[in-house]
C-alpha positions as a Markdown table, in Angstrom:
| # | Residue | x | y | z |
|---|---|---|---|---|
| 1 | Unk | 19.3 | -22.6 | 32.2 |
| 2 | Unk | 22.8 | -22.8 | 31.5 |
| 3 | Unk | 25.1 | -24.2 | 35.0 |
| 4 | Unk | 28.8 | -24.4 | 36.0 |
| 5 | Unk | 28.9 | -26.5 | 38.9 |
| 6 | Unk | 31.6 | -28.3 | 41.1 |
| 7 | Unk | 31.2 | -31.3 | 42.8 |
| 8 | Unk | 33.9 | -30.4 | 45.5 |
| 9 | Unk | 35.3 | -27.4 | 47.2 |
| 10 | Unk | 39.1 | -26.7 | 47.2 |
| 11 | Unk | 39.6 | -28.4 | 49.9 |
| 12 | Unk | 38.2 | -31.5 | 49.1 |
| 13 | Unk | 34.9 | -31.7 | 51.0 |
| 14 | Unk | 31.6 | -31.4 | 49.3 |
| 15 | Unk | 31.4 | -28.1 | 48.0 |
| 16 | Unk | 29.2 | -25.4 | 48.3 |
| 17 | Unk | 26.1 | -24.5 | 45.4 |
| 18 | Unk | 24.4 | -20.7 | 45.2 |
| 19 | Unk | 22.4 | -20.3 | 42.7 |
| 20 | Unk | 22.6 | -16.7 | 40.9 |
| 21 | Unk | 19.2 | -15.4 | 39.7 |
| 22 | Unk | 20.0 | -13.0 | 36.7 |
| 23 | Unk | 17.3 | -10.9 | 34.9 |
| 24 | Unk | 18.9 | -9.4 | 31.9 |
| 25 | Unk | 22.6 | -11.2 | 30.3 |
| 26 | Unk | 24.4 | -8.2 | 30.6 |
| 27 | Unk | 24.0 | -7.8 | 34.4 |
| 28 | Unk | 25.9 | -10.6 | 35.4 |
| 29 | Unk | 28.1 | -10.6 | 39.2 |
| 30 | Unk | 31.0 | -9.9 | 37.5 |
| 31 | Unk | 33.7 | -9.8 | 39.9 |
| 32 | Unk | 31.4 | -11.3 | 42.7 |
| 33 | Unk | 31.4 | -14.8 | 40.4 |
| 34 | Unk | 34.9 | -14.3 | 39.9 |
| 35 | Unk | 35.2 | -15.0 | 43.6 |
| 36 | Unk | 33.0 | -18.0 | 44.0 |
| 37 | Unk | 34.7 | -19.5 | 41.0 |
| 38 | Unk | 38.4 | -18.7 | 43.0 |
| 39 | Unk | 36.7 | -20.4 | 46.1 |
| 40 | Unk | 35.6 | -23.7 | 44.0 |
| 41 | Unk | 31.9 | -22.7 | 44.9 |
| 42 | Unk | 29.7 | -23.9 | 42.5 |
| 43 | Unk | 27.3 | -21.9 | 40.3 |
| 44 | Unk | 24.2 | -22.6 | 38.7 |
| 45 | Unk | 22.4 | -19.6 | 36.8 |
| 46 | Unk | 18.8 | -19.1 | 36.1 |
| 47 | Unk | 17.8 | -15.7 | 33.7 |
| 48 | Unk | 14.0 | -14.9 | 34.1 |
| 49 | Unk | 13.8 | -13.0 | 31.2 |
| 50 | Unk | 14.4 | -15.6 | 28.6 |
| 51 | Unk | 11.6 | -17.9 | 31.1 |
| 52 | Unk | 14.2 | -20.0 | 32.8 |
| 53 | Unk | 12.5 | -21.0 | 36.1 |
| 54 | Unk | 13.0 | -20.7 | 39.8 |
| 55 | Unk | 14.4 | -23.9 | 41.0 |
| 56 | Unk | 13.5 | -25.3 | 44.8 |
| 57 | Unk | 15.8 | -23.1 | 47.0 |
| 58 | Unk | 16.4 | -25.8 | 49.2 |
| 59 | Unk | 19.0 | -27.1 | 46.8 |
| 60 | Unk | 21.2 | -24.2 | 47.5 |
| 61 | Unk | 23.8 | -22.5 | 50.0 |
| 62 | Unk | 22.9 | -19.3 | 49.2 |
| 63 | Unk | 20.6 | -17.1 | 46.8 |
| 64 | Unk | 22.4 | -14.2 | 44.6 |
| 65 | Unk | 19.7 | -11.8 | 43.0 |
| 66 | Unk | 21.5 | -8.9 | 40.9 |
| 67 | Unk | 20.2 | -6.1 | 38.5 |
| 68 | Unk | 17.6 | -5.2 | 35.5 |
| 69 | Unk | 16.2 | -2.7 | 33.9 |
| 70 | Unk | 12.8 | -3.4 | 34.6 |
| 71 | Unk | 11.0 | -2.7 | 38.0 |
| 72 | Unk | 10.9 | -4.8 | 41.3 |
| 73 | Unk | 7.0 | -4.9 | 41.1 |
| 74 | Unk | 6.7 | -4.3 | 37.3 |
| 75 | Unk | 4.7 | -7.4 | 37.5 |
| 76 | Unk | 2.2 | -6.2 | 34.4 |
| 77 | Unk | 5.1 | -6.2 | 32.2 |
| 78 | Unk | 7.1 | -8.9 | 33.6 |
| 79 | Unk | 4.8 | -11.6 | 35.8 |
| 80 | Unk | 7.6 | -13.3 | 36.7 |
| 81 | Unk | 8.3 | -11.5 | 39.7 |
| 82 | Unk | 5.1 | -12.0 | 41.8 |
| 83 | Unk | 6.8 | -15.8 | 42.0 |
| 84 | Unk | 10.3 | -14.4 | 42.7 |
| 85 | Unk | 9.4 | -12.0 | 45.3 |
| 86 | Unk | 7.5 | -15.3 | 46.7 |
| 87 | Unk | 10.7 | -17.3 | 46.6 |
| 88 | Unk | 12.6 | -14.5 | 47.8 |
| 89 | Unk | 10.1 | -14.4 | 51.0 |
| 90 | Unk | 10.5 | -18.0 | 51.3 |
| 91 | Unk | 14.0 | -18.7 | 51.3 |
| 92 | Unk | 15.4 | -15.3 | 53.3 |
| 93 | Unk | 12.7 | -15.9 | 56.0 |
| 94 | Unk | 13.9 | -19.8 | 56.1 |
| 95 | Unk | 17.4 | -18.0 | 56.9 |
| 96 | Unk | 18.8 | -18.6 | 53.5 |
| 97 | Unk | 22.0 | -16.0 | 53.2 |
| 98 | Unk | 20.9 | -14.1 | 50.4 |
| 99 | Unk | 22.9 | -11.7 | 48.7 |
| 100 | Unk | 20.6 | -8.9 | 46.4 |
| 101 | Unk | 22.4 | -6.3 | 43.7 |
| 102 | Unk | 20.4 | -3.1 | 42.8 |
| 103 | Unk | 16.9 | -4.9 | 41.1 |
| 104 | Unk | 17.9 | -7.9 | 44.3 |
| 105 | Unk | 18.2 | -5.1 | 46.9 |
| 106 | Unk | 14.3 | -4.0 | 45.7 |
| 107 | Unk | 12.8 | -7.2 | 45.2 |
| 108 | Unk | 14.7 | -8.3 | 48.5 |
| 109 | Unk | 12.0 | -5.1 | 50.1 |
| 110 | Unk | 9.5 | -5.5 | 48.0 |
| 111 | Unk | 9.4 | -9.5 | 49.0 |
| 112 | Unk | 8.9 | -8.5 | 53.0 |
| 113 | Unk | 6.4 | -5.5 | 52.4 |
| 114 | Unk | 8.6 | -2.3 | 51.7 |
| 115 | Unk | 7.1 | 0.2 | 49.3 |
| 116 | Unk | 9.3 | 0.9 | 45.8 |
| 117 | Unk | 9.5 | 4.4 | 44.4 |
| 118 | Unk | 11.0 | 6.4 | 41.9 |
| 119 | Unk | 12.3 | 8.9 | 43.1 |
| 120 | Unk | 12.9 | 13.1 | 41.9 |
| 121 | Unk | 17.1 | 12.5 | 41.1 |
| 122 | Unk | 18.5 | 9.4 | 39.3 |
| 123 | Unk | 21.9 | 8.1 | 41.1 |
| 124 | Unk | 23.8 | 7.3 | 38.0 |
| 125 | Unk | 27.6 | 7.4 | 38.0 |
| 126 | Unk | 30.1 | 7.4 | 41.4 |
| 127 | Unk | 28.2 | 9.0 | 44.4 |
| 128 | Unk | 29.7 | 8.7 | 48.1 |
| 129 | Unk | 28.4 | 6.8 | 50.3 |
| 130 | Unk | 28.4 | 6.3 | 54.2 |
| 131 | Unk | 27.9 | 3.8 | 56.8 |
| 132 | Unk | 25.4 | 3.8 | 59.4 |
| 133 | Unk | 25.7 | 3.4 | 63.4 |
| 134 | Unk | 24.2 | 0.0 | 62.5 |
| 135 | Unk | 26.7 | -1.3 | 60.2 |
| 136 | Unk | 29.7 | -0.5 | 63.1 |
| 137 | Unk | 28.6 | -4.0 | 64.5 |
| 138 | Unk | 27.9 | -5.9 | 61.2 |
| 139 | Unk | 30.3 | -8.1 | 60.4 |
| 140 | Unk | 30.1 | -7.4 | 56.4 |
| 141 | Unk | 29.7 | -4.2 | 56.0 |
| 142 | Unk | 32.4 | -2.9 | 59.5 |
| 143 | Unk | 35.0 | -3.7 | 57.6 |
| 144 | Unk | 35.1 | -0.8 | 55.3 |
| 145 | Unk | 35.9 | 3.0 | 55.7 |
| 146 | Unk | 32.3 | 5.7 | 56.9 |
| 147 | Unk | 32.3 | 7.1 | 54.1 |
| 148 | Unk | 33.6 | 5.7 | 50.2 |
| 149 | Unk | 32.8 | 5.8 | 46.4 |
| 150 | Unk | 30.3 | 3.2 | 44.4 |
| 151 | Unk | 29.2 | 2.7 | 40.9 |
| 152 | Unk | 25.9 | 3.4 | 41.1 |
| 153 | Unk | 22.8 | 3.2 | 38.2 |
| 154 | Unk | 19.2 | 3.6 | 39.6 |
| 155 | Unk | 16.8 | 5.9 | 39.9 |
| 156 | Unk | 13.8 | 3.3 | 42.2 |
| 157 | Unk | 14.4 | 2.8 | 45.9 |
| 158 | Unk | 12.5 | 1.7 | 48.4 |
| 159 | Unk | 11.7 | 1.9 | 52.3 |
| 160 | Unk | 13.0 | 0.3 | 54.9 |
| 161 | Unk | 11.2 | -3.2 | 55.3 |
| 162 | Unk | 10.0 | -4.3 | 58.6 |
| 163 | Unk | 12.9 | -5.5 | 61.0 |
| 164 | Unk | 15.3 | -4.8 | 58.6 |
| 165 | Unk | 18.7 | -2.6 | 59.4 |
| 166 | Unk | 19.8 | 0.0 | 57.2 |
| 167 | Unk | 23.5 | -0.5 | 57.0 |
| 168 | Unk | 24.2 | 2.0 | 54.8 |
| 169 | Unk | 23.0 | 5.7 | 52.7 |
| 170 | Unk | 23.6 | 8.6 | 50.8 |
| 171 | Unk | 22.6 | 12.2 | 50.3 |
| 172 | Unk | 19.9 | 11.2 | 47.9 |
| 173 | Unk | 18.3 | 7.6 | 48.9 |
| 174 | Unk | 18.8 | 6.7 | 52.7 |
| 175 | Unk | 18.6 | 2.9 | 52.4 |
| 176 | Unk | 21.8 | 2.1 | 50.2 |
| 177 | Unk | 22.7 | -1.3 | 52.0 |
| 178 | Unk | 19.7 | -3.4 | 54.1 |
| 179 | Unk | 20.2 | -6.4 | 55.8 |
| 180 | Unk | 18.0 | -8.7 | 58.3 |
| 181 | Unk | 20.1 | -11.8 | 59.3 |
| 182 | Unk | 22.2 | -13.1 | 56.3 |
| 183 | Unk | 20.1 | -11.5 | 53.6 |
| 184 | Unk | 21.5 | -8.4 | 52.4 |
| 185 | Unk | 20.5 | -5.6 | 49.7 |
| 186 | Unk | 23.5 | -3.7 | 48.4 |
| 187 | Unk | 21.8 | -0.8 | 46.1 |
| 188 | Unk | 24.9 | -0.1 | 44.9 |
| 189 | Unk | 27.0 | -1.4 | 41.6 |
| 190 | Unk | 30.8 | -2.2 | 43.5 |
| 191 | Unk | 31.0 | -5.7 | 41.2 |
| 192 | Unk | 31.2 | -3.9 | 37.9 |
| 193 | Unk | 34.2 | -3.9 | 36.3 |
| 194 | Unk | 35.6 | -1.8 | 33.2 |
| 195 | Unk | 34.2 | -4.0 | 30.3 |
| 196 | Unk | 31.5 | -4.0 | 31.6 |
| 197 | Unk | 30.2 | -1.0 | 32.4 |
| 198 | Unk | 31.7 | -0.1 | 28.8 |
| 199 | Unk | 29.4 | -2.6 | 27.7 |
| 200 | Unk | 26.7 | -1.3 | 29.0 |
| 201 | Unk | 27.1 | 1.8 | 27.3 |
| 202 | Unk | 26.9 | 0.2 | 23.9 |
| 203 | Unk | 23.6 | -0.8 | 25.1 |
| 204 | Unk | 21.2 | 1.2 | 22.9 |
| 205 | Unk | 18.6 | 1.4 | 25.9 |
| 206 | Unk | 21.0 | 1.9 | 28.5 |
| 207 | Unk | 22.7 | 4.7 | 26.7 |
| 208 | Unk | 19.9 | 6.5 | 25.6 |
| 209 | Unk | 18.9 | 6.2 | 30.1 |
| 210 | Unk | 22.1 | 7.8 | 30.7 |
| 211 | Unk | 22.1 | 11.1 | 28.3 |
| 212 | Unk | 18.3 | 11.6 | 29.2 |
| 213 | Unk | 19.8 | 12.5 | 32.4 |
| 214 | Unk | 23.2 | 13.8 | 31.9 |
| 215 | Unk | 23.1 | 14.5 | 28.3 |
| 216 | Unk | 25.1 | 13.6 | 25.2 |
| 217 | Unk | 28.2 | 11.6 | 25.7 |
| 218 | Unk | 26.9 | 10.9 | 28.8 |
| 219 | Unk | 27.9 | 7.3 | 28.5 |
| 220 | Unk | 31.7 | 8.0 | 28.0 |
| 221 | Unk | 31.6 | 10.2 | 30.8 |
| 222 | Unk | 30.2 | 8.0 | 33.1 |
| 223 | Unk | 32.6 | 5.0 | 31.3 |
| 224 | Unk | 35.9 | 7.3 | 32.2 |
| 225 | Unk | 34.5 | 8.5 | 36.2 |
| 226 | Unk | 34.4 | 4.5 | 36.8 |
| 227 | Unk | 37.9 | 3.8 | 35.5 |
| 228 | Unk | 39.1 | 6.1 | 37.7 |
| 229 | Unk | 38.1 | 4.9 | 40.4 |
| 230 | Unk | 37.8 | 1.1 | 39.3 |
| 231 | Unk | 40.6 | -0.6 | 41.9 |
| 232 | Unk | 38.2 | 1.2 | 44.3 |
| 233 | Unk | 35.0 | -0.7 | 43.4 |
| 234 | Unk | 37.1 | -3.9 | 43.0 |
| 235 | Unk | 38.0 | -4.1 | 46.4 |
| 236 | Unk | 35.1 | -3.1 | 48.0 |
| 237 | Unk | 33.6 | -5.9 | 46.4 |
| 238 | Unk | 36.1 | -8.4 | 47.0 |
| 239 | Unk | 36.1 | -7.5 | 50.9 |
| 240 | Unk | 32.1 | -7.3 | 51.4 |
| 241 | Unk | 31.4 | -10.1 | 49.3 |
| 242 | Unk | 34.2 | -12.4 | 50.4 |
| 243 | Unk | 33.0 | -11.3 | 54.2 |
| 244 | Unk | 29.4 | -12.4 | 53.7 |
| 245 | Unk | 30.5 | -15.8 | 52.3 |
| 246 | Unk | 32.5 | -16.3 | 55.4 |
| 247 | Unk | 30.1 | -15.6 | 58.0 |
| 248 | Unk | 27.1 | -16.9 | 56.5 |
| 249 | Unk | 28.1 | -19.4 | 53.7 |
| 250 | Unk | 31.2 | -21.3 | 53.8 |
| 251 | Unk | 31.6 | -21.5 | 57.9 |
């Protein structure tokens, strides 16, 4: 386990500590991690695909679960997924603030009994998403405009779990952001920096996946799309993540 720890917050008081769950090295929290570091919030990181064990969630003030190329219920190939879903169910049921991105959102849904399915059309690249009526009173997403472009990379999605609110949707996939209390699942990738997107484009498996969807040279086109929208995505990422931290983690 690689760890980044801070014994005190920026105000000199005992600092908050969050657990970051990664499912592959190349899908880190990116700009979300920048915000944590700027605020002096301690980070413990585990990477489940390389065999790191899940710790006791009670030791943390929040859990952040990132993306990955595997499916949320691909237990036969990735047997550790079952334990992660139980970890999420237990921690979120106890009120633990949870921030799940892409696979992290799908795992949140599956942990509460929702069906995971593969859609007919992948969402890859910049796509428009819209807030729902439920988002108008949400402390995290109500500050965003009615619709906005975000970076996407998924074909799997999920049915809305019982007891959760749908805060954001797109034309292809209605569940783009879901929430229950302090737990949020975000399907899109506003945290991705230009350099991280370029790294994804250089990974053979990711590049092949892009070209199977959008044709030869897709990685260059998708990267250029993101480059043109990177400032907007970074602003959204910092906005919603800071609001979540302020409302549920550092209050």
